[in-house]
Backbone as CSV, one residue per row, in Angstrom:
resi,resn,N_x,N_y,N_z,CA_x,CA_y,CA_z,C_x,C_y,C_z
1,MET,76.062,119.487,128.894,77.058,119.324,127.884,76.649,118.201,126.926
2,GLU,76.770,118.408,125.663,76.300,117.401,124.670,77.438,116.409,124.421
3,ASN,77.186,115.103,124.368,78.006,114.007,124.018,78.250,114.032,122.404
4,ASN,79.387,114.300,121.953,79.591,114.304,120.530,80.425,113.103,120.112
5,MET,80.478,112.128,121.042,81.167,110.820,120.582,80.430,109.967,119.792
6,SER,81.074,109.727,118.552,80.414,108.794,117.519,80.542,107.408,118.074
7,ARG,79.838,106.412,117.510,79.873,105.145,117.838,80.051,104.376,116.445
8,HIS,80.838,103.360,116.439,81.095,102.554,115.166,80.975,101.243,115.650
9,PHE,80.395,100.538,114.699,80.258,99.141,114.818,81.462,98.410,114.141
10,ILE,82.390,97.687,114.860,83.472,97.036,114.334,83.478,95.578,114.499
11,ALA,83.709,94.944,113.409,83.686,93.307,113.485,84.824,92.785,112.862
12,PHE,85.180,91.579,113.332,86.306,90.744,112.748,85.699,89.479,112.521
13,TRP,85.986,88.831,111.270,85.407,87.467,110.942,86.539,86.642,110.100
14,ASN,86.563,85.517,110.729,87.489,84.464,110.109,86.695,83.766,108.882
15,LEU,87.011,84.175,107.709,86.474,83.549,106.600,86.780,82.114,106.231
16,GLU,87.719,81.582,107.022,87.942,80.102,106.886,88.228,79.719,105.465
17,ASN,89.533,79.813,105.172,90.063,79.331,103.928,89.135,79.816,102.768
18,LEU,88.929,81.052,102.425,88.232,81.752,101.569,89.068,81.744,100.230
19,PHE,89.058,80.769,99.411,90.065,80.785,98.239,89.388,80.942,97.009
20,ALA,90.135,81.456,96.072,89.767,81.547,94.667,89.384,80.223,94.080
21,PRO,88.575,80.160,93.028,88.340,78.773,92.468,89.594,78.032,92.132
22,GLN,89.369,76.739,92.161,90.660,75.778,91.720,91.300,76.231,90.432
23,ASP,90.493,76.503,89.463,91.328,76.928,88.182,91.663,78.456,88.071
24,PHE,91.769,79.128,89.099,92.228,80.675,89.229,93.648,80.657,88.642
25,GLY,93.608,81.544,87.504,95.110,81.421,86.849,96.153,82.375,87.404
26,ASP,95.912,83.295,88.272,96.893,84.201,88.758,97.380,83.659,90.183
27,ARG,97.045,82.426,90.502,97.627,82.037,91.826,99.098,81.369,91.623
28,PRO,99.980,81.914,92.494,101.464,81.476,92.274,101.416,79.898,92.448
29,LYS,102.394,79.343,91.630,102.576,77.878,91.510,102.823,77.321,92.887
30,TRP,103.658,77.950,93.668,104.002,77.480,94.958,102.840,77.391,95.797
31,LEU,102.117,78.381,95.752,100.807,78.391,96.593,99.931,77.328,96.132
32,ALA,99.681,77.241,94.911,98.631,76.114,94.279,99.152,74.832,94.848
33,ASN,100.457,74.619,94.793,100.858,73.455,95.435,100.775,73.040,96.815
34,GLN,100.701,74.066,97.524,100.728,74.110,99.038,99.133,73.701,99.410
35,ILE,98.285,74.497,98.650,96.850,74.232,98.998,96.107,73.416,98.089
36,SER,96.676,72.598,97.141,96.134,71.808,96.341,95.098,70.718,96.836
37,ALA,95.168,70.204,98.033,94.248,69.589,98.673,92.885,70.194,99.116
38,ASP,93.104,71.465,99.498,91.955,72.284,99.942,91.174,72.850,98.612
39,LEU,92.074,72.908,97.567,91.270,73.587,96.298,90.510,72.448,95.399
40,LYS,90.636,71.151,95.716,90.031,69.985,94.825,88.833,70.268,95.024
41,GLY,88.156,70.342,93.764,86.546,70.505,93.671,86.056,71.887,93.922
42,TRP,86.987,72.931,94.250,86.544,74.156,94.802,86.251,75.049,93.394
43,THR,85.025,75.094,92.995,84.476,75.947,91.838,84.085,77.062,92.116
44,THR,83.833,77.865,90.939,83.211,79.249,91.063,81.881,79.215,91.797
45,GLU,81.080,78.192,91.431,79.798,78.093,91.972,79.704,77.878,93.707
46,LEU,80.880,77.100,93.996,81.061,76.923,95.633,81.314,78.245,96.132
47,LEU,82.371,78.917,95.517,82.949,80.264,95.978,81.619,81.227,96.126
48,ASP,80.688,81.352,94.969,79.694,82.214,95.081,78.704,81.847,96.194
49,LEU,78.478,80.502,96.369,77.508,80.058,97.417,78.032,80.505,98.683
50,LYS,79.359,80.237,99.110,80.047,80.675,100.267,79.879,82.242,100.455
51,MET,80.152,82.844,99.510,80.239,84.430,99.483,78.880,84.806,99.768
52,ALA,77.808,84.316,99.235,76.439,84.557,99.482,76.030,84.400,100.927
53,GLN,76.449,83.302,101.542,76.285,82.904,102.853,76.929,83.806,103.734
54,LEU,78.267,84.219,103.592,78.843,85.037,104.414,78.346,86.487,104.385
55,ALA,77.890,86.897,103.170,77.382,88.102,103.057,75.907,88.202,103.684
56,SER,75.235,87.147,103.926,74.111,87.093,104.593,74.103,87.399,106.056
57,ILE,75.115,86.642,106.675,75.330,86.669,108.110,75.998,88.191,108.412
58,ILE,76.894,88.491,107.606,77.738,89.735,108.039,76.644,90.927,107.961
59,SER,75.766,90.903,106.920,74.832,91.935,106.820,73.786,92.096,107.917
60,GLN,73.649,90.935,108.607,72.787,90.878,109.849,73.327,91.553,110.972
61,MET,74.576,91.774,110.958,75.214,92.428,112.248,74.847,93.798,112.358
62,ASN,74.791,94.353,113.543,74.466,95.635,113.699,72.968,95.962,113.440
63,ASN,72.167,95.160,113.886,70.756,95.357,113.618,70.399,95.453,112.220
64,GLY,71.157,94.735,111.402,70.691,94.753,109.984,71.475,95.811,109.218
65,ARG,72.348,96.381,109.740,73.052,97.553,109.310,74.359,97.031,108.583
66,GLY,74.873,95.998,109.103,76.110,95.412,108.840,77.307,96.283,109.597
67,PRO,78.526,95.857,109.673,79.507,96.463,110.318,79.965,97.838,109.543
68,GLY,80.342,98.856,110.335,80.967,100.146,109.872,82.397,99.548,109.387
69,VAL,83.046,98.786,110.050,84.491,98.401,109.771,84.486,96.937,109.984
70,LEU,84.971,96.171,109.035,85.028,94.644,108.868,86.370,94.195,108.569
71,GLY,87.120,93.766,109.786,88.283,92.975,109.606,88.136,91.445,109.148
72,VAL,88.952,91.040,108.262,88.867,89.517,107.976,90.088,88.908,107.889
73,CYS,90.189,87.597,108.023,91.360,86.728,107.727,90.947,85.426,107.005
74,GLU,91.968,84.876,106.708,91.934,83.670,106.019,91.210,83.886,104.611
75,VAL,91.761,84.854,103.961,91.415,85.231,102.633,92.582,85.063,101.523
76,GLU,92.444,84.278,100.600,93.565,84.091,99.829,94.302,85.252,99.161
77,ASN,93.419,85.993,98.443,94.117,87.089,97.747,93.139,88.226,97.565
78,LYS,93.594,89.315,96.833,92.772,90.398,96.441,91.631,90.207,95.685
79,PHE,91.607,89.194,94.867,90.566,88.822,93.638,89.377,88.453,94.686
80,VAL,89.660,87.608,95.770,88.600,87.027,96.517,88.125,88.110,97.387
81,LEU,88.987,89.020,97.966,88.592,89.939,98.988,87.694,90.979,98.206
82,ASP,88.035,91.406,96.907,87.306,92.356,96.171,85.898,91.636,95.831
83,ALA,85.820,90.425,95.518,84.684,89.788,95.280,83.638,89.796,96.491
């Protein structure tokens, strides 16, 4: 009998306070106030660098194929998640 079971590589990654840049205009004021200390000096360039580092590591999973499904946490908003 043939085994038709498919296998999936599923990963979960804590992105550790992956915020939009400090000057992100669509951030609610209440949230900007709450995380203002974490955002100090957080530029687009730093976000891009962190994203490149995360992408490099995540793409190495599953023998260089990356995960089939990736769950994440500590992402500020859809803007950052889409990036």
